[in-house]
N, C-alpha and C positions, 0 to 999 in steps of 0.2 A: 540275272533278272533277265526275263523277256521286255521285250518293248511293251512299255505301258502307254495307253492313247486315251486323251481324255479332249472332248469337244464341247465349244460353249456357242452356242448361236443368241446373238442379244446380248443387252447388258446381264451381269451378273458373275459370279464364280463357279468354278468345277468343284466338285468333292477333292480334298486332297489326296494326291498319290504318296502313300505312307513309304518312307525311305528306310530300307534296313540299315541301322548304325552297327550292326556287328560287324561290318566290313571293314578293311581297312588296307588299303587308303579308300576313301569313301569319295570316289570318282563319279560324277554323274554328266552323261550328255544329254542335250534336249535340242531340239528345233520346233519350231512353231510355224504352221502351215496357215495362211490366211486365204479364205473364200469370200469374196465380196468386199463389203467396206466396212473394216472394225478397229478399233484403237484398245490396243491387250497391254497387260502387264503379267509379268511370270512371278509369283511370290514364294516365299518360303518361311518356314516358322521353327523354331527350336522347340515350340512346346510340344506335347502329345495332341495329335490331330484327333484323334479319338474323344476327347473330353470336349472339344465343342466351344473350349474356350482357349483360344489361341490368339496370339500376335502376330500379324503377317508382316514381312517385309519384303519391299520391292526387289528384284535383281538389279544390280548397279548398272546393267547395258541393256536389260530387255525389260524397259518401263515405258508406258506411252508410246507403242510401235505400231504400225500400221501396215507392215509388208513382212514377208517371210524373214525368220531370224533364228539363228542358232545361238547355244550359248552352253556353259558349263557350270556347275559347283564341284570345287576342287577341297569345299572343307564340307564335313558332316552337316547335316540338316534333317529334320524329322519328317518332314513333309513339304509338298509344292504341290501349288495349284496354279490354275491359269484365269485372269481375271479379263473379262470383256467390260472395257470401260464406256464404250459407247459403240454406237454402230448396229447394222441390222444382217451382217454377215456372219460368218462362222470361224472360229479361230479352233486350229487343232494343235495340241501340246502333245509329242511323241517324246518321251523320256526312256534312257536304259542307264541302268547303274552298273560298274564294272564289277568283277568278282561273282556276279550271281548267277548262277545257271538256271 
């Protein structure tokens, strides 16, 4: 997978990045870069993001953050999004999944 990038300015969530669940192992690395003042959380789902009816779970260590952070998913999920909880700055999520060209 090429690096996928989503950004959010102000409160709200990005559209989900759909994960290819046909790879094994499903390893995903990501980093969030902050510009300005924001409080953000990286979230994932096990539901089909295309349906719009999804339950989102916060990443165990990248929740309520306000500085540049990186993390990973070592287990399969179906979608990942970035949620800006508060602030007027911009948060940018860069995500890459192993095994996808």
